[in-house]
N, C-alpha and C positions, 0 to 999 in steps of 0.2 A: 652560724647565727651573727654570733658576735660582729665576724666580717662586714655582714650587711647593714648591722644597725652604726657601725662605725662610717661605713661608705655614707649612711644615712644621715650622719650628722657631718659628714663633710659638707654634702649637697644643701642643710637647712640653710647655713650662711649665705649660700649662693643665692638661694629662693628669696632670703630677707633683702639681700642686697636687689634683686629685681624680681619687686610684686609683679608687675607687669607681667613676666613671662607667666606667668601661671595662669593667668586669664587667656593669653595665648595661647598656650597649651590646652588648656580647656576650649576654645573655640575651634583649634585644629581637630580633637577629639571628638568634638559635637560636628563639626564638618564631614569629617572619617565617618561616623556612623549614617548622618544624611547623608553621605555617597553610597555606603554599603544599602542602606534602604532602595534608596533609588534603584541600585542594581538587582535586590531580590527581587524587589515591585515588576522589574522589566524580563527577569528569569521567568519571572510567575506568569504574565500573560504570554512569553512565549514558549512556555510550557504549555499553556491551556490551548493556544493557538493552534501546537503541534498536534495536543492530544485531539481536538476538533478535525484538523488535517487529515491523522490516522484512520479516527472514525468514518469520514466520508471515502475514503480509500477503500476501506474494509468495506462498506456499503455496495460502492461502486464494484466492486473485485465480487461480492455476492451476486449483484445483478448479472454481471457479464459473462459468471459461471453458468447460473440460469439462462441466459441466452443462446451460449455456446452449446450449452445440453438442448434446447429445444432444437437449436439447426443442426446439430447430429442425428436426432432422432427425425427430424425431418429428410434428412440426408440419407440415412437408412430406409426408410418408406419410398424414398424416390428410387433407391439403390433396386429395391425389390422391386419396384411397377414396371423398370424398365428393363429387369430380367424376366418380368413375366410375358412383357409383351414381347420381347425378342423369342421367349421360349414359343409363344401362343403364334408369331409369324414364321418361324422356324418350322414349327409342327404345321400349319397351316400351306407351306411351301411345299414340306414333304409328303403333304396330302394329295395336292394340286398335282404333284408331280407323279405321285404313284399311280394315281386316277388317269392322268395324261397317257402314263404309260400302257396302263390296261387298256384305256380305251385305243389307241394306236395299235395294239397286240391284237383286237378282237377287228380290228377295221384289216390287220394284215392276213388273220387267218380268214376271213370273208373273203 
């Protein structure tokens, strides 16, 4: 502590010799604080912008997931319909073929 006091005592005469240097130092400090406030303000607005953008992306992702689920449900319904139609067509073809074969067989017997 004595060391600090002796350094301060050495600096006091220097400050007394240059009274304008105190004001220049104060102006520099004020300028630094102003710059810091500007940077903080800019960072706050950028943070708000990022939060808003993230919110928009989240809502967009939610909406897209809903659309994807709907499309998957429609795809499943279409696949089921195609399977049912194909099954009905195959069944109809087999039935027609069987009836045709029976009819020819009867014709051959007569």
